[in-house]
ROSE-4610 file (N, C-alpha, C; in Angstrom, 1 decimal, always signed):
// ROSE-4610
residu = [M/M/M/P/P/P/P/P/P/S/S/S/K/K/K/I/I/I/E/E/E/A/A/A/R/R/R/P/P/P/A/A/A/A/A/A/W/W/W/P/P/P/D/D/D/D/D/D/G/G/G/R/R/R/L/L/L/K/K/K/P/P/P/A/A/A/E/E/E/T/T/T/A/A/A/L/L/L/L/L/L/I/I/I/I/I/I/D/D/D/M/M/M/Q/Q/Q/R/R/R/D/D/D/F/F/F/C/C/C/D/D/D/P/P/P/G/G/G/G/G/G/Y/Y/Y/I/I/I/A/A/A/S/S/S/M/M/M/G/G/G/Y/Y/Y/D/D/D/L/L/L/S/S/S/P/P/P/I/I/I/R/R/R/A/A/A/V/V/V/I/I/I/P/P/P/R/R/R/I/I/I/Q/Q/Q/A/A/A/V/V/V/R/R/R/D/D/D/A/A/A/V/V/V/A/A/A/A/A/A/W/W/W/G/G/G/G/G/G/L/L/L/V/V/V/V/V/V/Q/Q/Q/T/T/T/R/R/R/E/E/E/G/G/G/H/H/H/R/R/R/P/P/P/D/D/D/L/L/L/S/S/S/D/D/D/L/L/L/P/P/P/A/A/A/L/L/L/K/K/K/A/A/A/A/A/A/R/R/R/A/A/A/R/R/R/R/R/R/A/A/A/G/G/G/A/A/A/A/A/A/I/I/I/G/G/G/S/S/S/T/T/T/G/G/G/P/P/P/L/L/L/G/G/G/R/R/R/L/L/L/L/L/L/V/V/V/R/R/R/D/D/D/E/E/E/E/E/E/G/G/G/W/W/W/Q/Q/Q/I/I/I/V/V/V/P/P/P/E/E/E/L/L/L/A/A/A/P/P/P/R/R/R/D/D/D/G/G/G/E/E/E/V/V/V/V/V/V/V/V/V/E/E/E/K/K/K/P/P/P/G/G/G/Y/Y/Y/C/C/C/A/A/A/F/F/F/H/H/H/A/A/A/T/T/T/D/D/D/L/L/L/E/E/E/R/R/R/V/V/V/L/L/L/S/S/S/A/A/A/R/R/R/G/G/G/V/V/V/R/R/R/R/R/R/L/L/L/I/I/I/F/F/F/T/T/T/G/G/G/V/V/V/T/T/T/T/T/T/D/D/D/V/V/V/C/C/C/V/V/V/H/H/H/S/S/S/T/T/T/L/L/L/R/R/R/S/S/S/A/A/A/V/V/V/D/D/D/R/R/R/G/G/G/Y/Y/Y/E/E/E/C/C/C/L/L/L/L/L/L/I/I/I/E/E/E/D/D/D/A/A/A/C/C/C/A/A/A/A/A/A/T/T/T/L/L/L/P/P/P/E/E/E/N/N/N/H/H/H/R/R/R/A/A/A/A/A/A/I/I/I/A/A/A/T/T/T/I/I/I/T/T/T/T/T/T/E/E/E/G/G/G/G/G/G/I/I/I/F/F/F/G/G/G/A/A/A/V/V/V/A/A/A/R/R/R/S/S/S/A/A/A/A/A/A/L/L/L/C/C/C/A/A/A/A/A/A/L/L/L/A/A/A/P/P/P/A/A/A/A/A/A]
num = [1/1/1/2/2/2/3/3/3/4/4/4/5/5/5/6/6/6/7/7/7/8/8/8/9/9/9/10/10/10/11/11/11/12/12/12/13/13/13/14/14/14/15/15/15/16/16/16/17/17/17/18/18/18/19/19/19/20/20/20/21/21/21/22/22/22/23/23/23/24/24/24/25/25/25/26/26/26/27/27/27/28/28/28/29/29/29/30/30/30/31/31/31/32/32/32/33/33/33/34/34/34/35/35/35/36/36/36/37/37/37/38/38/38/39/39/39/40/40/40/41/41/41/42/42/42/43/43/43/44/44/44/45/45/45/46/46/46/47/47/47/48/48/48/49/49/49/50/50/50/51/51/51/52/52/52/53/53/53/54/54/54/55/55/55/56/56/56/57/57/57/58/58/58/59/59/59/60/60/60/61/61/61/62/62/62/63/63/63/64/64/64/65/65/65/66/66/66/67/67/67/68/68/68/69/69/69/70/70/70/71/71/71/72/72/72/73/73/73/74/74/74/75/75/75/76/76/76/77/77/77/78/78/78/79/79/79/80/80/80/81/81/81/82/82/82/83/83/83/84/84/84/85/85/85/86/86/86/87/87/87/88/88/88/89/89/89/90/90/90/91/91/91/92/92/92/93/93/93/94/94/94/95/95/95/96/96/96/97/97/97/98/98/98/99/99/99/100/100/100/101/101/101/102/102/102/103/103/103/104/104/104/105/105/105/106/106/106/107/107/107/108/108/108/109/109/109/110/110/110/111/111/111/112/112/112/113/113/113/114/114/114/115/115/115/116/116/116/117/117/117/118/118/118/119/119/119/120/120/120/121/121/121/122/122/122/123/123/123/124/124/124/125/125/125/126/126/126/127/127/127/128/128/128/129/129/129/130/130/130/131/131/131/132/132/132/133/133/133/134/134/134/135/135/135/136/136/136/137/137/137/138/138/138/139/139/139/140/140/140/141/141/141/142/142/142/143/143/143/144/144/144/145/145/145/146/146/146/147/147/147/148/148/148/149/149/149/150/150/150/151/151/151/152/152/152/153/153/153/154/154/154/155/155/155/156/156/156/157/157/157/158/158/158/159/159/159/160/160/160/161/161/161/162/162/162/163/163/163/164/164/164/165/165/165/166/166/166/167/167/167/168/168/168/169/169/169/170/170/170/171/171/171/172/172/172/173/173/173/174/174/174/175/175/175/176/176/176/177/177/177/178/178/178/179/179/179/180/180/180/181/181/181/182/182/182/183/183/183/184/184/184/185/185/185/186/186/186/187/187/187/188/188/188/189/189/189/190/190/190/191/191/191/192/192/192/193/193/193/194/194/194/195/195/195/196/196/196/197/197/197/198/198/198/199/199/199/200/200/200/201/201/201/202/202/202/203/203/203/204/204/204/205/205/205/206/206/206/207/207/207/208/208/208/209/209/209/210/210/210/211/211/211/212/212/212/213/213/213/214/214/214/215/215/215/216/216/216/217/217/217/218/218/218/219/219/219/220/220/220/221/221/221/222/222/222/223/223/223/224/224/224/225/225/225/226/226/226/227/227/227/228/228/228/229/229/229/230/230/230]
x = [+8.7/+7.6/+7.2/+6.0/+5.6/+5.7/+5.9/+6.0/+4.7/+4.7/+3.5/+3.4/+4.5/+4.6/+5.9/+5.8/+7.0/+7.3/+8.6/+9.0/+8.7/+8.0/+7.6/+7.3/+7.0/+6.6/+5.3/+4.4/+4.6/+4.5/+4.1/+3.9/+4.2/+4.5/+4.7/+3.4/+3.6/+2.5/+2.4/+1.2/-0.1/-0.5/-1.5/-1.9/-2.2/-3.0/-3.4/-2.3/-1.2/-0.2/-0.5/-1.5/-1.8/-1.5/-0.3/+0.2/+0.1/-0.8/-1.0/-0.8/-0.1/+0.1/-1.2/-2.2/-3.5/-4.2/-3.9/-4.6/-3.8/-2.6/-1.7/-1.3/-1.3/-0.8/+0.3/+1.3/+2.2/+1.8/+1.7/+1.4/+2.7/+3.1/+4.2/+3.6/+3.7/+3.0/+3.8/+3.4/+3.8/+5.3/+6.0/+7.4/+7.6/+7.2/+7.2/+8.4/+8.8/+9.9/+9.6/+8.3/+8.0/+8.3/+8.3/+8.6/+10.1/+10.7/+12.0/+13.2/+12.9/+14.0/+14.2/+15.4/+15.6/+14.8/+14.2/+13.3/+11.9/+11.6/+10.2/+9.5/+8.4/+7.5/+8.1/+8.7/+9.2/+10.5/+11.3/+12.6/+12.3/+11.2/+10.8/+10.5/+10.2/+9.9/+11.2/+12.3/+13.5/+13.9/+13.2/+13.5/+14.7/+15.4/+16.5/+15.9/+16.3/+15.8/+16.5/+17.6/+18.5/+17.7/+16.9/+16.2/+15.2/+14.6/+13.7/+14.4/+15.5/+16.3/+16.9/+17.1/+17.7/+16.8/+15.5/+14.5/+14.4/+14.8/+14.5/+15.0/+16.3/+16.7/+16.0/+15.6/+14.9/+13.5/+12.8/+11.6/+11.7/+12.8/+13.1/+13.2/+13.9/+14.0/+12.7/+11.9/+10.6/+9.7/+9.7/+8.8/+9.2/+10.6/+11.0/+10.6/+10.7/+10.3/+8.9/+8.0/+6.5/+6.1/+6.7/+6.3/+6.7/+7.9/+8.4/+7.5/+7.0/+6.2/+4.8/+4.4/+3.1/+2.1/+2.5/+1.6/+1.3/+0.3/-0.1/+0.7/+1.3/+2.0/+1.1/+0.9/+0.1/+0.9/+1.0/+1.7/+0.6/+0.9/+0.0/+0.8/+0.0/+0.6/-0.3/+0.2/-0.6/-0.5/-1.6/-1.5/-2.9/-2.9/-4.2/-4.4/-5.6/-5.9/-5.1/-4.8/-4.1/-4.8/-6.1/-6.9/-7.1/-6.5/-6.6/-8.0/-8.9/-10.4/-10.6/-9.7/-9.9/-9.0/-8.5/-7.6/-8.4/-8.6/-9.3/-8.6/-9.3/-8.7/-7.8/-8.1/-7.3/-6.0/-6.0/-4.8/-3.9/-4.5/-3.8/-3.1/-3.8/-3.3/-2.1/-2.3/-1.2/+0.0/-0.1/+1.1/+1.8/+1.0/+1.5/+2.3/+1.7/+2.5/+3.8/+3.8/+5.1/+6.1/+5.7/+6.7/+6.7/+5.6/+5.6/+4.1/+3.7/+2.3/+2.0/+1.0/+0.6/+0.1/+0.7/+0.4/+1.4/+2.3/+3.4/+4.4/+5.2/+6.2/+7.5/+8.1/+9.4/+10.3/+11.4/+12.4/+11.8/+10.8/+10.2/+8.8/+8.5/+7.2/+6.3/+5.0/+4.1/+4.0/+4.1/+4.2/+2.9/+3.0/+1.9/+0.7/+1.1/+0.1/+0.2/-0.9/-0.8/-0.1/+0.7/+1.4/+2.6/+2.9/+4.2/+5.3/+6.5/+7.7/+7.7/+7.4/+7.5/+6.5/+5.3/+4.3/+4.7/+5.7/+6.0/+6.7/+6.5/+7.2/+8.7/+9.6/+11.0/+11.4/+12.4/+12.7/+13.1/+13.7/+14.1/+12.9/+11.8/+10.5/+9.4/+9.8/+8.8/+7.9/+6.7/+5.7/+6.0/+5.8/+6.0/+4.7/+4.7/+3.6/+3.0/+1.6/+1.0/+0.8/+1.5/+1.3/+0.1/-0.5/-1.7/-1.2/-1.5/-1.2/-2.5/-2.6/-3.8/-3.5/-4.3/-4.1/-5.0/-4.4/-5.1/-4.9/-6.0/-5.9/-5.6/-5.6/-5.4/-4.3/-4.3/-3.3/-3.6/-4.8/-5.2/-5.5/-4.9/-5.1/-6.4/-7.2/-8.7/-9.6/-9.2/-10.1/-10.2/-11.4/-11.7/-10.9/-10.6/-9.9/-10.7/-10.2/-10.8/-9.9/-9.1/-8.2/-9.0/-10.0/-10.7/-11.4/-11.8/-12.5/-11.4/-10.2/-9.2/-8.8/-8.7/-8.3/-9.4/-10.6/-11.7/-11.9/-11.7/-11.9/-10.9/-9.8/-8.7/-8.7/-9.6/-9.6/-8.6/-8.0/-6.9/-7.4/-6.8/-7.1/-6.0/-4.7/-3.6/-2.8/-2.3/-1.5/-0.2/+0.8/+2.2/+2.5/+3.0/+3.1/+4.6/+4.9/+6.2/+5.9/+6.9/+6.8/+6.9/+6.3/+6.5/+5.1/+5.0/+5.8/+5.1/+5.9/+5.4/+4.3/+4.5/+3.5/+2.3/+2.3/+1.2/+0.5/+0.9/+0.2/+0.2/+1.4/+1.5/+0.6/+0.6/-0.1/-1.6/-2.0/-3.4/-4.0/-3.3/-3.8/-3.8/-2.8/-2.8/-3.9/-4.2/-5.2/-6.6/-6.8/-8.1/-8.2/-7.1/-7.2/-7.6/-7.1/-7.5/-9.0/-9.6/-11.0/-11.8/-11.2/-11.9/-11.7/-10.9/-10.8/-9.5/-8.6/-7.4/-6.4/-5.6/-4.5/-3.2/-2.6/-1.5/-0.2/+0.8/+2.2/+3.0/+3.7/+4.5/+6.0/+6.7/+8.1/+8.8/+9.4/+9.9/+11.1/+11.9/+13.1/+12.9/+11.6/+11.2/+10.2/+10.2/+9.3/+10.2/+9.8/+10.5/+9.6/+10.0/+9.2/+10.1/+9.5/+10.4/+11.2/+10.7/+11.5/+11.7/+12.9/+13.1/+12.2/+12.0/+11.1/+9.7/+9.2/+7.8/+7.8/+8.8/+8.9/+8.8/+9.6/+9.7/+8.3/+7.7/+6.4/+5.4/+5.4/+4.4/+4.5/+5.8/+6.0/+5.5/+5.9/+5.5/+3.9/+3.3/+1.8/+1.2/+1.8/+1.2/+1.3/+2.5/+2.7/+2.2/+1.7/+1.1/-0.2/-0.6/-1.8/-1.9/-0.8/-0.9/-0.8/-0.5/-0.5/-1.8/-2.2/-3.6/-3.8/-2.7/-2.8/-2.1/-1.7/-1.0/+0.3/+1.3/+2.6/+3.7/+4.9/+6.0/+7.2/+7.7/+8.8/+10.0/+11.1/+12.2/+12.2/+12.7/+12.7/+13.4/+14.5/+15.2/+14.4/+13.5/+12.7/+11.7/+11.1/+10.1/+10.7/+11.9/+12.5/+12.9/+13.4/+13.8/+12.6/+11.5/+10.3/+9.7/+9.8/+9.2/+10.1/+11.4/+12.4/+12.0/+12.2/+12.0/+12.8/+12.3/+13.1/+14.2/+15.4/+16.5/+16.3]
y = [-37.8/-37.4/-35.9/-35.6/-34.3/-33.4/-32.1/-31.3/-31.2/-31.1/-30.9/-29.6/-29.0/-27.7/-27.0/-25.7/-24.8/-24.1/-24.2/-23.6/-22.1/-21.6/-20.2/-19.8/-18.6/-18.1/-17.3/-17.3/-18.0/-19.5/-20.0/-21.5/-22.0/-23.2/-23.8/-23.6/-23.5/-23.2/-24.3/-24.7/-24.3/-24.9/-24.4/-24.9/-26.4/-26.9/-28.3/-29.2/-28.7/-29.6/-30.3/-29.8/-30.4/-29.4/-29.3/-28.4/-29.0/-28.5/-29.1/-28.0/-28.3/-27.3/-26.8/-27.7/-27.3/-26.3/-26.2/-25.3/-24.0/-23.9/-22.8/-21.9/-20.7/-19.7/-18.7/-18.4/-17.4/-16.1/-15.0/-13.7/-12.9/-12.4/-11.5/-10.1/-9.3/-8.0/-6.8/-6.3/-5.0/-4.9/-5.9/-5.8/-5.1/-3.9/-3.0/-2.1/-1.6/-0.7/+0.6/+1.0/+2.2/+2.1/+0.9/+0.7/+0.2/-0.3/-0.9/-0.3/+0.6/+1.2/+2.7/+3.2/+4.6/+5.3/+6.5/+7.2/+6.8/+5.8/+5.4/+6.2/+5.7/+6.4/+6.5/+5.4/+5.4/+6.2/+6.0/+6.8/+8.3/+8.7/+10.1/+10.7/+9.9/+10.4/+10.6/+10.1/+10.2/+9.0/+7.9/+6.7/+5.9/+5.2/+4.3/+3.1/+2.7/+1.5/+0.3/+0.3/-0.8/-2.0/-1.7/-2.8/-3.5/-2.7/-3.3/-4.1/-3.6/-4.3/-5.7/-5.6/-6.8/-8.0/-7.7/-8.9/-9.6/-9.0/-9.6/-11.0/-11.3/-12.7/-13.7/-13.2/-14.1/-14.4/-13.4/-13.6/-14.6/-14.5/-15.4/-16.8/-17.0/-18.3/-18.9/-18.1/-18.5/-18.9/-18.1/-18.3/-19.7/-19.9/-21.1/-22.3/-22.2/-23.3/-23.6/-22.6/-22.8/-23.3/-22.8/-23.3/-24.7/-25.1/-26.5/-27.4/-27.0/-27.8/-28.0/-27.0/-27.2/-26.1/-25.2/-24.1/-23.0/-22.3/-21.2/-20.0/-19.2/-18.0/-16.9/-15.9/-14.7/-13.5/-12.7/-11.4/-10.2/-9.1/-8.0/-6.8/-5.9/-4.7/-3.5/-2.5/-1.3/-0.3/+0.3/+1.4/+1.9/+3.1/+3.8/+4.0/+4.2/+4.5/+5.7/+5.8/+7.0/+8.3/+8.3/+9.5/+9.8/+8.9/+8.9/+8.9/+8.4/+8.4/+7.5/+6.5/+5.6/+6.0/+7.2/+7.7/+8.5/+8.0/+8.8/+10.1/+11.1/+12.4/+12.4/+11.6/+11.6/+10.9/+9.8/+9.1/+10.1/+10.8/+11.8/+12.8/+13.3/+14.4/+13.8/+12.6/+12.0/+11.9/+11.5/+11.3/+12.6/+13.6/+15.0/+15.5/+15.3/+15.7/+15.0/+13.8/+13.0/+13.3/+14.1/+14.5/+13.7/+12.8/+12.0/+11.9/+13.0/+13.0/+11.9/+11.1/+10.1/+10.7/+10.1/+10.7/+11.7/+12.2/+13.1/+12.3/+13.0/+12.3/+12.2/+11.1/+10.8/+10.1/+9.7/+8.9/+7.6/+7.0/+5.8/+6.0/+7.2/+7.6/+8.1/+8.1/+8.7/+7.8/+8.4/+7.6/+6.8/+5.6/+4.7/+4.7/+4.8/+4.8/+3.5/+2.8/+1.6/+1.7/+0.7/+0.6/+1.5/+2.3/+3.0/+2.1/+2.5/+1.7/+1.4/+2.4/+2.2/+1.2/+1.0/+0.2/-1.3/-1.6/-2.9/-3.6/-4.9/-5.7/-5.8/-5.8/-5.7/-7.0/-6.8/-7.9/-9.2/-9.1/-10.3/-11.2/-10.6/-11.3/-11.2/-11.0/-10.9/-12.1/-11.9/-13.0/-14.1/-15.3/-16.5/-17.1/-18.0/-18.7/-19.5/-19.4/-20.0/-19.2/-18.1/-17.1/-16.3/-15.9/-15.0/-13.5/-12.5/-11.1/-10.4/-9.8/-9.1/-7.6/-6.8/-5.4/-4.8/-3.9/-3.3/-1.8/-1.1/+0.4/+0.9/+0.0/+0.5/-0.3/-0.2/-0.9/-2.4/-2.7/-4.1/-4.8/-6.0/-6.7/-7.3/-7.3/-7.8/-6.6/-5.4/-4.3/-4.0/-4.1/-3.8/-4.6/-5.9/-6.9/-8.2/-9.1/-10.4/-11.5/-11.0/-11.9/-13.0/-12.6/-13.6/-14.7/-14.3/-15.2/-16.2/-15.6/-16.5/-17.6/-17.2/-18.1/-19.1/-18.6/-19.5/-20.5/-20.1/-21.1/-22.2/-22.0/-23.0/-23.7/-23.3/-24.0/-23.6/-22.4/-22.0/-21.6/-22.1/-21.7/-21.1/-21.2/-20.7/-19.8/-18.7/-17.7/-17.4/-17.3/-17.0/-15.6/-14.7/-13.3/-12.9/-12.2/-11.6/-10.3/-9.4/-8.2/-6.9/-5.8/-4.5/-3.8/-2.8/-2.6/-3.4/-3.9/-4.7/-4.1/-2.8/-2.1/-1.5/-1.5/-0.9/-2.0/-2.2/-3.1/-4.6/-5.0/-6.4/-6.6/-5.7/-5.8/-5.6/-4.7/-4.5/-5.7/-6.3/-7.5/-8.7/-8.8/-9.9/-9.8/-8.7/-8.5/-8.7/-8.3/-8.5/-10.0/-10.7/-12.2/-12.9/-12.5/-13.1/-13.0/-11.8/-11.6/-12.5/-12.9/-13.7/-15.2/-15.5/-17.0/-17.6/-16.9/-17.6/-17.7/-18.7/-18.8/-18.3/-17.3/-16.5/-16.7/-16.7/-16.8/-15.7/-14.9/-13.8/-14.2/-14.0/-14.4/-13.1/-12.9/-11.6/-11.1/-12.0/-11.5/-11.4/-11.7/-11.5/-10.4/-9.5/-8.3/-7.1/-5.9/-4.7/-3.5/-2.6/-1.3/-0.1/+1.0/+2.3/+2.6/+2.2/+2.4/+1.1/+0.8/-0.4/-0.6/+0.5/+0.4/+0.0/+0.5/+0.1/-1.4/-1.9/-3.3/-4.1/-3.8/-4.5/-4.5/-3.3/-3.1/-4.0/-4.0/-4.8/-6.3/-6.8/-8.1/-8.5/-7.6/-7.8/-7.9/-7.1/-7.1/-8.4/-9.0/-10.3/-11.4/-11.4/-12.5/-12.3/-11.1/-10.9/-11.7/-11.8/-12.5/-13.9/-14.6/-15.9/-16.1/-15.0/-15.0/-14.5/-13.3/-12.8/-12.7/-12.4/-12.2/-13.3/-14.4/-15.5/-15.8/-16.2/-16.6/-15.9/-15.9/-15.3/-16.3/-16.4/-17.4/-16.7/-17.4/-16.9/-17.7/-17.1/-17.7/-19.1/-19.2/-20.4/-21.5/-21.3/-22.2/-22.8/-21.8/-22.2/-23.1/-22.7/-23.4/-24.8/-24.9/-26.1/-27.1/-26.6/-27.4/-27.9/-27.1/-27.4/-28.2/-28.3/-29.0/-30.4/-31.0/-32.5/-33.3/-34.4/-35.3/-35.9/-36.0/-36.6/-38.1]
z = [+4.8/+5.7/+5.4/+5.1/+4.8/+6.1/+5.9/+7.1/+7.9/+9.2/+10.0/+10.6/+11.0/+11.6/+11.3/+11.4/+11.2/+12.5/+12.9/+14.1/+14.1/+15.1/+15.1/+16.6/+16.8/+18.1/+18.0/+18.9/+20.3/+20.3/+19.1/+19.1/+17.6/+17.5/+16.1/+15.3/+14.0/+13.1/+12.0/+11.6/+12.2/+13.4/+14.0/+15.4/+15.4/+14.4/+14.4/+13.9/+13.4/+12.9/+11.6/+10.8/+9.5/+8.4/+8.1/+7.1/+5.7/+4.9/+3.5/+2.5/+1.4/+0.3/-0.3/-0.5/-1.1/-0.3/+1.0/+1.9/+2.3/+1.6/+2.1/+0.9/+1.2/+0.2/+0.8/+0.0/+0.3/-0.3/+0.5/+0.0/+0.0/-1.2/-1.3/-1.6/-0.5/-0.6/-1.1/-2.2/-2.8/-3.0/-3.5/-3.8/-5.1/-5.1/-6.4/-6.4/-7.5/-7.6/-6.9/-6.8/-6.0/-4.6/-4.1/-2.6/-2.4/-3.5/-3.3/-4.0/-4.9/-5.8/-5.5/-5.7/-5.7/-6.7/-6.4/-7.3/-7.2/-6.4/-6.2/-5.1/-4.7/-3.8/-2.4/-1.8/-0.5/-0.5/-1.5/-1.6/-1.7/-2.3/-2.5/-1.2/-0.1/+1.2/+2.0/+1.5/+2.2/+3.1/+3.0/+3.8/+3.2/+4.1/+3.8/+3.2/+2.0/+1.3/+1.6/+2.4/+2.6/+3.3/+4.3/+5.0/+4.0/+3.1/+2.1/+1.1/+0.5/-0.4/+0.2/+1.5/+2.1/+2.1/+2.1/+2.2/+0.9/-0.2/-1.5/-1.6/-1.3/-1.4/-0.5/+0.6/+1.6/+1.0/+0.4/-0.2/-1.4/-2.1/-3.2/-2.7/-1.6/-1.0/-0.5/+0.1/+0.6/-0.6/-1.5/-2.8/-3.4/-3.5/-4.2/-3.3/-2.0/-1.1/-1.1/-1.1/-1.1/-2.5/-3.6/-4.9/-5.1/-4.7/-4.8/-4.1/-2.9/-2.0/-2.5/-3.4/-4.0/-3.5/-2.7/-2.2/-3.3/-3.1/-4.0/-3.7/-4.7/-4.5/-5.1/-4.2/-4.6/-4.4/-5.4/-5.3/-5.4/-4.6/-4.6/-5.1/-5.7/-6.3/-6.1/-5.3/-5.0/-6.1/-6.5/-7.5/-7.8/-8.4/-8.7/-10.2/-10.6/-12.0/-12.5/-13.8/-14.2/-13.9/-13.9/-13.7/-12.2/-11.3/-9.8/-9.3/-10.2/-9.7/-8.5/-8.3/-7.2/-6.0/-6.0/-4.9/-3.9/-2.7/-1.7/-1.3/-1.1/-0.8/+0.4/+1.5/+2.7/+2.4/+1.6/+1.2/+0.4/-0.5/-1.3/-0.5/+0.5/+1.4/+2.2/+2.8/+3.6/+2.8/+1.5/+0.7/+0.4/+0.1/-0.1/+1.1/+2.3/+3.5/+3.7/+3.2/+3.3/+2.3/+1.3/+0.3/-1.0/-1.1/-2.3/-2.8/-3.5/-3.9/-4.9/-4.7/-5.6/-6.9/-8.0/-9.3/-9.8/-8.9/-9.3/-10.1/-10.9/-11.7/-11.1/-11.1/-10.6/-11.6/-11.1/-12.1/-12.6/-11.9/-12.3/-12.8/-13.3/-13.8/-12.7/-12.9/-11.9/-10.7/-9.5/-8.3/-8.0/-7.7/-7.4/-8.4/-9.6/-10.7/-11.6/-11.8/-12.6/-13.9/-14.3/-15.6/-15.7/-14.7/-14.6/-14.2/-14.5/-14.1/-12.6/-11.8/-10.4/-9.9/-10.6/-10.2/-10.4/-11.3/-11.6/-10.4/-10.3/-9.3/-9.7/-8.6/-8.9/-9.7/-10.6/-11.5/-10.8/-9.6/-8.8/-8.5/-8.4/-7.9/-9.0/-10.2/-11.3/-11.3/-11.4/-11.3/-12.3/-11.9/-12.7/-13.1/-14.1/-14.6/-13.4/-13.2/-12.1/-10.9/-10.8/-9.6/-9.9/-8.8/-9.0/-8.6/-9.3/-9.1/-8.8/-7.6/-7.2/-7.2/-7.9/-8.0/-6.9/-6.1/-5.0/-5.0/-4.6/-4.6/-3.2/-2.2/-0.8/-0.1/+1.3/+2.1/+2.2/+2.5/+2.7/+1.4/+1.2/-0.1/-0.3/+0.8/+0.6/+0.2/+0.4/+0.1/-1.4/-1.9/-3.3/-4.3/-3.9/-4.8/-4.8/-5.6/-5.6/-4.9/-4.0/-3.2/-2.5/-1.8/-1.0/-1.9/-3.0/-4.0/-4.5/-4.8/-5.3/-4.3/-3.0/-2.0/-1.7/-1.6/-1.4/-2.5/-3.7/-4.8/-4.8/-4.1/-4.0/-2.7/-1.8/-0.5/+0.4/+0.3/+1.1/+2.5/+3.5/+4.9/+5.7/+5.2/+5.9/+5.0/+5.6/+4.8/+5.3/+4.5/+4.9/+4.3/+5.1/+4.7/+4.6/+3.5/+3.2/+2.6/+2.5/+1.7/+2.5/+1.9/+2.5/+2.5/+3.4/+4.6/+5.7/+6.6/+7.7/+8.5/+8.8/+9.7/+8.9/+7.6/+6.9/+6.0/+4.8/+3.9/+4.4/+4.8/+5.4/+6.6/+7.5/+8.8/+8.5/+7.7/+7.3/+6.7/+5.8/+5.2/+6.1/+7.0/+7.9/+8.9/+9.5/+10.4/+9.8/+8.6/+7.9/+7.7/+7.4/+7.1/+8.4/+9.5/+10.8/+11.0/+10.8/+10.9/+9.9/+8.8/+7.8/+8.1/+9.2/+9.6/+9.1/+8.5/+8.0/+9.1/+9.1/+10.1/+9.5/+10.2/+9.5/+10.1/+9.3/+9.7/+9.0/+9.7/+9.2/+9.2/+8.1/+8.1/+8.3/+9.6/+10.0/+9.3/+8.8/+8.1/+6.6/+6.1/+4.7/+4.6/+5.6/+5.6/+6.1/+5.7/+6.2/+6.2/+7.0/+7.2/+6.9/+6.8/+6.5/+7.8/+8.9/+10.2/+10.9/+11.4/+12.1/+13.3/+14.1/+15.2/+14.9/+13.7/+13.3/+13.0/+12.3/+12.0/+13.3/+14.3/+15.5/+16.3/+16.2/+17.0/+16.3/+15.0/+14.2/+14.5/+14.6/+14.9/+16.3/+17.3/+18.6/+18.8/+18.1/+18.1/+17.7/+16.7/+16.3/+17.3/+18.1/+19.0/+20.3/+20.7/+22.0/+22.3/+23.5/+23.9/+23.3/+23.3/+22.8/+21.3/+20.6/+19.2/+18.6/+19.1/+18.8/+17.3/+16.5/+15.0/+14.3/+15.0/+14.3/+14.9/+14.1/+14.5/+13.6/+14.1/+13.5/+13.4/+12.2/+12.0/+11.2/+11.1/+10.3/+8.9/+7.9/+6.6/+6.6/+7.3/+7.4/+8.0/+8.9/+9.5/+8.5/+7.8/+6.8/+5.8/+5.2/+4.2/+4.6/+5.8/+6.3/+6.5/+7.0/+7.1/+5.8/+4.8/+3.5/+2.6/+3.0/+2.1/+2.0/+0.8/+0.6/+1.5/+2.0/+2.8/+2.0/+2.7/+2.0/+1.7]
């Protein structure tokens, strides 16, 4: 029996109970070395990387489950041109204030610059054949990218969210997806933020007002729902 719904809050997902792999995509947001590894962008600001590192095996499990089920897997990667011509002045200023100037040189190369070591996706989640990789210059994966075209061409209507950071790039993309008519599910233990309180607040925002931005589930619930019947 194919799955119909995934246990989630404030209600099981999707709403109509017609969960189909051809209409569903998993988004793995920005699991890059700049965000996950010592010497990268987030570490340069002094944040604890342990919550981010902890989600990697859960994202692996979710990716395996979605891929085996037949859903599309999309990875995103944030970065700027080497000459920083696509870097807005305000974003550059915010990064400098945080102590991690975009384009400055660190142990993994220039921070948040395309083709540098830090820009690469972590080895544990290296893109596989058949996965789509979307390059983005900003926080939202729909901004200045072809993500919407990729999803539309495949008839995708529902999105499952994992990655970092919950309160910035994940949330920005999820909220934009809702306005575009996608039904969204965030996997709370397969996302992380630089601060635990920001992660919790981002999760709470999604589920308020009857699920104003979608639903929230655990990775185990998703994997169980998508597992082949015995």
